[in-house]
matplotlib code that plots the C-alpha trace (Angstrom):
import matplotlib.pyplot as plt

x = [199.7, 197.0, 196.5, 196.9, 199.9, 201.4, 201.1, 202.7, 205.5, 206.1, 206.0, 208.7, 211.0, 210.2, 211.0, 214.7, 214.7, 214.7, 216.7, 219.9, 222.5, 224.9, 225.1, 228.4, 230.6, 234.0, 235.2, 238.3, 242.0, 243.9, 241.1, 238.5, 238.8, 238.7, 235.8, 233.8, 234.1, 233.2, 230.1, 229.1, 229.4, 227.3, 224.7, 224.7, 224.3, 221.3, 219.9, 220.2, 218.5, 215.7, 215.1, 214.8, 211.0, 210.7, 210.8, 214.3, 215.4, 215.9, 219.6, 222.1, 222.4, 218.6, 217.3, 216.6, 213.3, 212.0, 212.5, 209.3, 207.3, 207.6, 207.1, 205.5, 204.8, 206.7, 209.9, 210.4, 212.7, 214.9, 215.0, 216.1, 219.0, 219.8, 219.8, 222.1, 224.5, 224.4, 225.4, 228.2, 229.5, 229.4, 231.5, 234.0, 234.2, 235.2, 238.1, 239.2, 238.4, 236.6, 233.4, 230.1, 228.3, 225.6, 224.7, 224.8, 222.4, 219.9, 220.2, 219.8, 216.6, 215.3, 215.8, 214.3, 211.3, 210.8, 211.4, 208.6, 206.4, 207.4, 206.5, 203.2, 202.5, 203.5, 201.3, 198.3, 198.9, 199.6, 196.7, 194.2, 195.6, 195.3, 191.7, 191.0, 192.5, 190.5, 187.3, 188.5, 188.5, 185.0, 183.9, 185.3, 183.6, 180.3, 181.0, 181.9, 178.6, 176.4, 178.4, 181.1, 183.2, 180.3, 180.7, 178.8, 181.4, 184.1, 182.4, 182.2, 186.0, 186.7, 184.5, 186.0, 189.5, 189.1, 188.5, 191.2, 193.6, 192.7, 193.5, 197.0, 197.5, 196.0, 195.7, 197.9, 200.2, 201.6, 200.1, 200.3, 203.9, 204.8, 203.0, 204.7, 208.2, 206.8, 204.5, 207.3, 209.5, 206.7, 205.9, 209.6, 210.1, 206.8, 204.8, 201.2, 199.2, 201.1, 201.0, 197.2, 196.8, 199.0, 196.9, 193.7, 195.1, 196.1, 192.7, 190.8, 192.6, 192.4, 188.6, 188.0, 190.1, 188.6, 185.0, 185.6, 187.2, 184.2, 181.7, 183.6, 183.9, 180.2, 179.4, 181.7, 180.2, 176.7, 177.5, 179.3, 176.3, 174.0, 175.9, 177.1, 176.0, 178.0, 177.7, 181.2, 180.5, 177.2, 178.8, 181.7, 179.2, 177.9, 181.3, 183.0, 182.0, 183.9, 187.0, 186.5, 185.8, 188.7, 191.3, 190.4, 190.5, 193.9, 195.5, 194.0, 195.3, 198.8, 198.4, 197.4, 200.4, 202.8, 201.2, 201.8, 198.1, 198.0, 194.7, 192.2, 194.0, 194.6, 191.0, 189.5, 189.7, 187.9, 185.0, 184.7, 184.8, 182.1, 179.9, 180.2, 179.7, 176.6, 175.1, 175.5, 174.1, 171.2, 170.4, 170.6, 168.9, 166.3, 165.5, 166.2, 168.3, 170.7, 173.0, 173.2, 170.6, 172.7, 175.8, 174.0, 173.5, 177.2, 178.1, 175.9, 177.5, 180.9, 179.7, 178.1, 181.4, 183.3, 181.1, 181.7, 185.5, 185.5, 183.5, 185.8, 188.9, 187.6, 186.8, 190.3, 191.8, 189.6, 190.6, 194.3, 193.6, 195.0, 191.9, 192.9, 192.5, 190.1, 189.5, 191.9, 194.9, 196.2, 199.7, 200.8, 204.5, 204.2, 201.4, 203.6, 206.5, 204.1, 203.2, 206.8, 207.4, 204.1, 204.4, 207.0, 205.6, 202.3, 203.8, 206.5, 204.1, 201.2, 203.0, 201.5, 198.0, 198.4, 199.6, 196.7, 194.3, 195.9, 195.6, 191.9, 191.1, 193.0, 191.4, 188.0, 188.6, 190.4, 189.6, 186.1, 184.3, 180.7, 180.2, 181.1, 184.3, 185.5, 189.1, 188.8, 186.7, 189.4, 192.2, 190.3, 190.1, 193.8, 194.9, 192.9, 194.8, 198.4, 197.9, 197.1, 200.8, 201.7, 199.2, 199.7, 203.5, 204.8, 202.7, 203.0, 206.8, 206.7, 204.1, 206.0, 209.4, 208.5, 208.2, 211.5, 213.2, 211.9, 213.2, 216.6, 216.9, 215.7, 218.4, 221.0, 221.7, 222.5, 224.1, 221.0, 218.7, 220.8, 220.7, 216.9, 216.3, 218.7, 216.9, 213.6, 214.8, 216.1, 212.9, 210.9, 213.0, 212.6, 208.8, 208.3, 210.5, 208.9, 205.5, 206.2, 207.0, 204.1, 201.5, 202.7, 202.0, 198.7, 197.2, 194.7, 193.6, 193.4, 191.2, 189.0, 188.6, 187.8, 185.8, 184.5, 180.8, 177.7, 178.4, 182.2, 182.9, 185.9, 186.9, 187.0, 189.2, 191.8, 191.8, 192.2, 194.8, 196.9, 196.7, 197.6, 200.7, 202.0, 201.2, 203.1, 206.3, 206.7, 205.8, 209.4, 209.6, 206.3, 207.6, 211.0, 209.5, 207.5, 210.6, 212.9, 210.4, 209.6, 213.4, 213.8, 210.9, 212.4, 215.6, 213.4, 214.3, 211.1, 212.2, 214.2, 211.4, 208.9, 211.1, 211.6, 207.9, 206.8, 209.1, 207.9, 204.2, 204.9, 206.9, 204.1, 201.5, 203.6, 204.1, 200.3, 199.4, 202.0, 201.1, 197.3, 196.6, 198.7, 198.1, 195.0, 194.7, 197.8, 199.9, 198.8, 199.8, 203.2, 203.8, 203.1, 205.6, 208.4, 208.0, 208.1, 211.4, 212.9, 211.7, 213.2, 216.6, 216.6, 215.6, 218.3, 221.0, 219.8, 219.7, 223.2, 224.4, 222.1, 222.8, 226.3, 226.1, 223.9, 225.4, 224.4, 226.8, 225.1, 221.7, 223.0, 224.4, 221.2, 219.2, 221.4, 220.7, 216.9, 217.0, 218.6, 216.0, 213.3, 214.8, 214.5, 210.9, 210.3, 211.9, 209.7, 206.5, 207.6, 208.1, 204.7, 203.0, 204.6, 202.6, 205.8, 206.6, 203.5, 201.1, 198.5, 196.7, 194.8, 191.6, 191.9, 189.5, 191.1, 191.0, 192.9, 195.6, 195.8, 196.4, 199.0, 201.0, 200.9, 202.1, 204.9, 206.0, 206.1, 207.8, 210.4, 211.2, 211.5, 213.7, 216.0, 216.2, 217.1, 219.8, 221.3, 221.2, 219.4, 219.6, 215.9, 215.4, 218.0, 216.2, 213.1, 215.0, 216.6, 213.3, 212.4]
y = [35.7, 37.6, 41.2, 43.7, 43.3, 46.5, 45.1, 41.8, 43.6, 45.7, 42.8, 40.8, 43.8, 44.3, 40.7, 41.3, 44.5, 42.5, 39.5, 40.9, 42.8, 45.6, 45.8, 47.7, 44.8, 44.9, 41.4, 42.5, 42.5, 41.0, 41.4, 39.4, 36.2, 37.9, 40.1, 37.1, 35.5, 38.7, 39.1, 35.6, 36.3, 39.4, 37.5, 34.7, 37.3, 38.9, 35.4, 34.5, 37.6, 37.0, 33.4, 34.7, 34.9, 32.0, 28.2, 26.8, 23.5, 20.6, 20.8, 22.7, 19.8, 19.3, 19.4, 23.1, 22.3, 21.2, 24.6, 26.1, 22.9, 21.4, 24.6, 24.6, 27.6, 25.9, 25.8, 29.5, 29.9, 27.0, 28.6, 31.9, 30.1, 28.3, 31.5, 33.1, 30.1, 30.7, 34.3, 33.4, 30.8, 33.3, 35.8, 33.0, 32.3, 35.9, 35.5, 32.0, 31.6, 28.3, 28.3, 26.9, 25.4, 23.6, 26.5, 28.8, 26.7, 26.5, 30.2, 31.2, 29.2, 30.8, 34.2, 33.2, 31.9, 35.2, 37.0, 35.0, 36.1, 39.8, 39.4, 37.9, 40.6, 43.3, 41.7, 41.8, 45.5, 46.6, 44.7, 45.9, 49.4, 49.5, 48.3, 51.0, 53.7, 52.5, 52.7, 56.1, 57.1, 55.7, 57.7, 60.9, 60.0, 59.8, 63.2, 64.7, 63.5, 65.0, 67.8, 69.0, 71.6, 73.2, 74.9, 72.1, 69.5, 71.9, 72.0, 68.2, 68.0, 70.4, 68.5, 65.1, 66.3, 66.7, 63.0, 62.2, 64.5, 62.8, 59.5, 60.8, 62.2, 59.5, 56.6, 55.1, 58.1, 58.8, 56.4, 53.3, 54.1, 54.6, 51.5, 49.1, 49.2, 48.9, 46.0, 44.3, 44.5, 43.3, 40.3, 39.3, 39.8, 39.1, 37.0, 37.2, 37.6, 40.7, 42.1, 41.7, 43.4, 46.3, 46.7, 46.6, 49.4, 51.5, 51.2, 51.9, 55.1, 56.1, 55.5, 57.4, 60.3, 60.6, 60.2, 63.1, 65.1, 64.5, 65.5, 68.8, 69.5, 68.9, 71.3, 74.0, 73.5, 73.8, 77.1, 78.3, 77.4, 79.4, 82.6, 81.8, 78.7, 77.3, 74.2, 73.1, 73.3, 71.5, 68.6, 68.5, 68.0, 64.9, 63.4, 64.0, 60.6, 58.9, 60.3, 57.8, 54.9, 55.4, 56.0, 52.8, 50.9, 52.5, 51.3, 47.9, 47.7, 48.4, 45.5, 43.2, 44.4, 43.5, 40.0, 39.8, 40.0, 42.5, 41.7, 43.3, 46.6, 47.0, 46.2, 48.8, 51.7, 49.5, 49.2, 52.9, 53.7, 51.1, 52.5, 56.1, 55.1, 52.9, 55.5, 58.4, 56.4, 55.2, 58.7, 60.2, 57.5, 56.0, 59.0, 61.6, 63.8, 66.5, 69.1, 69.4, 66.6, 64.2, 65.2, 64.4, 60.9, 60.7, 61.7, 59.0, 56.5, 57.4, 56.6, 53.3, 52.4, 53.3, 50.9, 48.1, 48.8, 48.5, 45.2, 43.8, 44.7, 43.1, 39.9, 39.8, 40.1, 37.3, 35.2, 35.5, 34.9, 38.3, 40.1, 42.9, 42.2, 44.9, 45.4, 45.0, 47.2, 49.3, 48.6, 52.1, 51.5, 50.5, 53.0, 55.7, 54.5, 54.8, 58.3, 59.4, 58.2, 59.6, 63.1, 64.2, 62.0, 63.9, 66.5, 64.1, 61.8, 64.3, 67.1, 66.1, 65.9, 69.3, 70.9, 69.4, 70.8, 74.2, 73.9, 73.2, 75.9, 78.5, 77.4, 77.5, 81.1, 82.6, 80.5, 81.5, 81.3, 82.5, 83.2, 79.6, 78.3, 75.9, 75.5, 72.5, 70.6, 71.1, 70.1, 66.9, 65.7, 66.4, 64.7, 61.6, 61.2, 61.9, 59.8, 56.7, 55.8, 57.1, 54.8, 51.7, 51.8, 54.5, 53.6, 49.9, 50.1, 52.1, 49.7, 46.6, 48.0, 49.5, 46.2, 45.0, 48.2, 48.0, 44.5, 45.3, 48.4, 46.4, 43.8, 46.5, 45.6, 49.1, 47.9, 45.8, 48.8, 50.9, 48.2, 47.8, 51.6, 52.0, 49.4, 51.0, 54.4, 53.1, 51.3, 54.4, 56.5, 53.8, 54.1, 57.8, 59.5, 58.1, 58.5, 62.2, 62.7, 60.5, 62.4, 65.7, 64.3, 62.5, 65.0, 66.5, 63.4, 61.5, 64.1, 64.3, 60.6, 60.0, 63.1, 65.1, 64.3, 65.6, 68.8, 68.5, 70.5, 71.1, 74.3, 72.4, 69.7, 72.4, 73.6, 70.1, 69.1, 72.1, 71.4, 67.7, 68.8, 70.9, 68.1, 65.6, 67.6, 66.5, 62.8, 61.7, 63.6, 62.1, 58.6, 59.1, 61.1, 58.1, 55.9, 58.4, 59.3, 55.7, 55.0, 57.6, 56.0, 52.6, 54.0, 55.5, 59.0, 60.9, 64.4, 65.2, 64.6, 66.3, 69.4, 69.4, 68.8, 71.6, 74.1, 72.9, 73.4, 77.0, 77.4, 75.7, 78.0, 81.1, 79.8, 79.0, 82.6, 83.9, 81.8, 81.4, 84.9, 84.4, 80.8, 80.0, 76.3, 75.5, 77.7, 75.6, 72.4, 73.9, 75.0, 71.5, 70.0, 72.4, 71.9, 68.2, 68.3, 70.6, 68.4, 65.2, 66.9, 68.0, 64.6, 63.0, 65.3, 64.5, 60.7, 60.8, 61.8, 59.3, 56.3, 56.8, 53.2, 54.4, 53.9, 57.3, 57.0, 53.8, 55.5, 58.5, 56.3, 54.4, 57.6, 59.0, 56.0, 56.2, 59.9, 59.0, 56.4, 58.9, 61.4, 58.9, 58.4, 62.2, 62.5, 59.7, 61.3, 64.7, 63.3, 61.6, 64.8, 67.0, 67.3, 67.8, 64.1, 63.3, 62.3, 64.8, 63.8, 67.0, 65.7, 62.3, 61.2, 61.7, 58.0, 57.3, 59.9, 58.5, 55.0, 56.1, 58.1, 55.1, 52.6, 54.8, 55.9, 52.4, 50.8, 53.6, 53.6, 49.8, 49.7, 52.4, 50.8, 47.5, 49.0, 50.9, 47.8, 49.5, 47.4, 47.3, 45.8, 43.2, 42.3, 41.7, 39.5, 37.5, 36.9, 35.0]
z = [61.2, 59.4, 58.5, 55.7, 53.3, 54.8, 58.3, 57.4, 55.6, 58.6, 61.0, 59.1, 59.4, 63.1, 63.8, 63.1, 65.0, 68.3, 67.2, 65.8, 67.8, 66.9, 63.1, 63.1, 64.1, 62.5, 61.6, 59.7, 60.6, 63.4, 65.9, 64.0, 66.0, 69.3, 68.2, 66.9, 70.2, 72.0, 69.8, 70.5, 74.3, 73.9, 72.1, 74.7, 77.5, 75.9, 75.2, 78.8, 80.0, 77.5, 78.6, 82.2, 81.8, 79.4, 79.9, 79.4, 77.9, 80.3, 79.8, 77.7, 75.3, 74.8, 71.3, 70.6, 69.0, 72.3, 74.0, 75.3, 74.8, 78.4, 80.3, 83.7, 85.9, 88.8, 86.7, 86.3, 89.3, 88.0, 84.6, 86.0, 87.7, 84.5, 82.5, 85.0, 84.6, 80.8, 81.3, 83.7, 81.3, 78.5, 80.5, 81.4, 77.7, 77.1, 79.5, 78.7, 75.0, 74.5, 72.6, 73.9, 70.9, 72.7, 74.9, 71.9, 70.0, 72.8, 73.6, 70.0, 69.6, 72.8, 71.3, 68.0, 69.8, 71.6, 68.3, 66.7, 69.6, 69.0, 65.4, 66.2, 68.7, 66.3, 63.6, 66.0, 66.9, 63.4, 61.8, 64.3, 64.3, 60.6, 60.9, 63.4, 61.2, 58.3, 60.4, 61.5, 57.9, 57.6, 60.6, 59.1, 55.8, 57.6, 59.3, 56.0, 54.5, 57.3, 58.8, 56.3, 58.1, 60.0, 63.3, 65.0, 64.0, 65.2, 68.6, 68.7, 68.0, 70.9, 73.3, 72.3, 72.8, 76.6, 77.3, 74.8, 76.7, 79.9, 78.3, 77.5, 81.0, 83.2, 80.8, 78.2, 77.9, 81.4, 84.0, 81.8, 80.8, 84.5, 85.5, 83.0, 84.5, 88.0, 87.1, 85.2, 88.3, 90.6, 88.4, 88.5, 92.2, 93.8, 91.4, 90.0, 93.3, 94.5, 91.0, 90.8, 94.1, 92.9, 89.7, 91.8, 94.0, 91.1, 89.3, 92.5, 93.1, 89.4, 89.2, 92.5, 91.4, 87.9, 89.2, 91.5, 88.7, 86.4, 89.1, 89.7, 86.0, 85.4, 88.2, 86.7, 83.2, 84.6, 86.2, 83.0, 80.8, 83.1, 82.3, 78.7, 76.8, 73.9, 71.8, 72.6, 76.3, 76.0, 74.1, 76.6, 79.4, 77.6, 76.8, 80.2, 81.6, 78.8, 80.5, 83.3, 81.0, 78.6, 81.3, 83.1, 79.8, 78.9, 82.2, 81.9, 78.4, 79.6, 82.0, 79.1, 77.1, 80.0, 80.0, 76.3, 75.4, 72.6, 70.8, 73.1, 73.7, 69.9, 69.2, 71.6, 69.1, 66.6, 69.1, 69.5, 65.8, 65.0, 67.8, 66.5, 62.9, 63.6, 66.0, 63.5, 60.6, 62.7, 63.8, 60.3, 58.2, 60.6, 62.7, 60.1, 62.4, 61.2, 62.7, 66.5, 67.3, 65.2, 67.1, 70.4, 69.1, 68.1, 71.7, 73.2, 70.8, 72.2, 75.7, 74.6, 72.9, 76.1, 78.2, 75.7, 75.9, 79.7, 79.5, 76.8, 78.8, 81.9, 80.1, 78.6, 82.1, 83.3, 80.3, 81.0, 84.7, 85.8, 86.9, 89.4, 93.1, 94.5, 98.2, 101.0, 101.8, 99.1, 97.7, 98.6, 98.0, 94.4, 93.7, 95.1, 92.8, 89.8, 91.0, 91.2, 87.7, 86.3, 87.6, 85.1, 82.4, 82.2, 79.9, 78.4, 76.6, 76.3, 74.5, 71.1, 72.6, 74.5, 71.3, 69.4, 72.0, 71.6, 67.8, 68.1, 70.6, 68.7, 65.4, 67.1, 68.2, 65.2, 62.0, 61.1, 57.7, 57.1, 60.8, 61.7, 63.4, 60.7, 61.9, 64.2, 61.6, 59.0, 61.4, 62.4, 58.8, 58.2, 61.4, 60.6, 57.4, 58.6, 61.7, 59.5, 58.9, 62.4, 64.0, 61.9, 62.0, 64.4, 67.4, 66.7, 66.8, 70.1, 71.7, 70.7, 71.7, 75.1, 77.1, 75.6, 76.4, 80.0, 80.3, 79.0, 81.2, 84.3, 83.5, 83.3, 79.6, 78.3, 75.1, 74.4, 75.1, 72.7, 70.0, 70.2, 70.1, 67.2, 65.1, 66.1, 64.9, 61.6, 61.0, 61.8, 59.4, 56.7, 56.9, 57.8, 55.3, 52.1, 53.8, 54.3, 50.6, 49.5, 51.6, 50.1, 46.6, 47.3, 49.7, 47.3, 45.5, 48.8, 50.5, 47.4, 47.2, 50.8, 51.9, 48.9, 48.9, 50.6, 52.5, 51.8, 48.6, 46.4, 48.3, 51.6, 49.8, 49.1, 52.7, 54.2, 51.6, 52.5, 56.2, 55.6, 53.7, 56.6, 59.1, 57.0, 57.3, 60.9, 60.3, 60.8, 64.1, 65.3, 64.7, 66.4, 69.3, 70.6, 70.6, 72.4, 75.1, 75.9, 76.1, 78.8, 80.7, 80.4, 81.9, 84.7, 83.6, 83.2, 84.2, 81.1, 78.5, 80.8, 81.0, 77.2, 76.5, 78.8, 77.0, 73.6, 74.6, 75.3, 72.0, 70.0, 71.6, 70.6, 67.1, 66.8, 67.7, 65.2, 62.2, 62.5, 61.3, 58.1, 57.2, 59.2, 60.0, 57.9, 60.2, 63.2, 61.4, 60.4, 64.0, 65.3, 62.7, 63.5, 67.3, 66.8, 65.0, 67.6, 70.4, 68.8, 68.3, 71.9, 73.2, 71.1, 72.5, 76.1, 75.3, 74.0, 77.5, 79.2, 76.9, 75.4, 74.0, 71.2, 67.7, 66.3, 63.3, 62.2, 62.5, 60.5, 57.8, 57.4, 57.4, 54.6, 52.4, 53.2, 52.2, 48.9, 48.2, 49.1, 46.7, 43.9, 44.9, 44.9, 41.4, 40.0, 41.4, 40.1, 36.6, 36.7, 37.8, 35.2, 31.9, 29.8, 30.0, 27.9, 30.7, 31.7, 34.9, 35.5, 34.1, 35.7, 38.5, 42.0, 42.8, 39.5, 40.3, 43.9, 42.6, 40.1, 42.7, 45.2, 42.6, 41.3, 44.8, 46.2, 43.2, 42.9, 46.6, 46.9, 43.8, 45.1, 48.6, 46.9, 44.8, 47.7, 49.9, 52.7, 55.8, 56.4, 52.9, 53.7, 56.9, 54.8, 52.3, 55.1, 56.8, 53.6]

ax = plt.figure().add_subplot(projection="3d")
ax.plot(x, y, z, "-o")
ax.set_aspect("equal")
plt.show()
């Protein structure tokens, strides 16, 4: 397992998220013996369901270390029957009382084997996402060097958001999330061949529909430009074909995730960032381009990166021997099932992206400085920074947890679904709360260190840092939102999050138009954060009715301790930043201040978490 220290730390925690069951077990009093047996039965049942798609041991008394080593594809059906026998035996034990030590040993090792796979998968996602976010910072560094917060860069951000929105609507956001439960069920019931035919049918319809949409949009843009030309419209016309490429890649990436191949989907953003960085640098340094011509080169680099992404995804599908079956009759039944699930999902998973698009459009229209629309450029820099922890940890948790949630829900294991979600939420809070406080303190030195050079001056640093601070307020909500929405989809309930998201888009738009005139781009960031919190609370209330097995009290108790540890971290950072304690950091270089804040914040938070015996820290210690 390789990757950054932060990624490895995260993955050790995530490993226990999917291994341990309900942490609130009461083993005291007269009921301890019975409850111990019941807990063992619950564990065996979950283990049996987990091994349903794994290779089982040759018998219940086989050496546990030999599990998964003699697997053959033809034995899957026998293993399914064996796992069902384990579950039946577990339920008999609940009624009759005798323990099953040999079965327990085998089942436990099976779960541990799968847990190690989850840890490895999460390591891949987290490390590559971290690499992608770092390259995203490098891309923004290059943009800051050559564009600053110019109106041309604002136009580019508007143009690029349309393919990005399509990716959320038709790619990884809605269509991929609707496809994963259907594909999982098809693989279990019909096997690989029928599943490949289903994926081929889905991709065929997707590519045909998007190609038609791109052609119509290009025609509308051509007519629009004839009457009123605008740089944002011009760049949109160049970038629209990327919509077809990225949506195809997103759906194919979802297929790879279902097949437990996480490397290629997680590496795709890296490919895009490298393409844009190299294209922009080549245009600026070798061709001497600046301004709008250099942005044209950046747009072409996006398209080149999209083609490489499609080729890479196709090669990965070939490598795992799951390339879609194109041609022949369409699998209309399963495609229709995906459509039924997807229709309400479009707003459910795309609310954040729709709000971001509204933020950029309103900023483009109303945030003007020196005759140029600087708002979207400022928002883009701030979003790149606050999305770093969100992408490295928040999205990684949601991506790794979704197939497990879908499997538990498909098996009817509602208690297991609640346990996995509960651990995921606690882990998200453990990471997001201190990240929120940390971003508030390091906003200005971070922006100055990363971006302040070339056409990016000190005044721009203040604007971006203020916007980053308001975005960071909603970081906890952004983390939890991804988990809650995906849980609804795993339970095949997509209308509730869609209805909530649709309402919140309207509320966000109203707040944007109210705050933009007072706080400019900072008001847009604040509106996004407030709406994210309201949406999470609303989703949580709805999920409480849908999944009453959720242990909300345990989550609240864990959150209270995390808040206390975060308060200790805030106090330490406040003392460091106060000149009265004998340390004056006003004249220090931004990178030195940044390093000081990071060290003090991490050490104080880790120490407080250890003293408070926060569960997530205990998981880390138990993982060794």
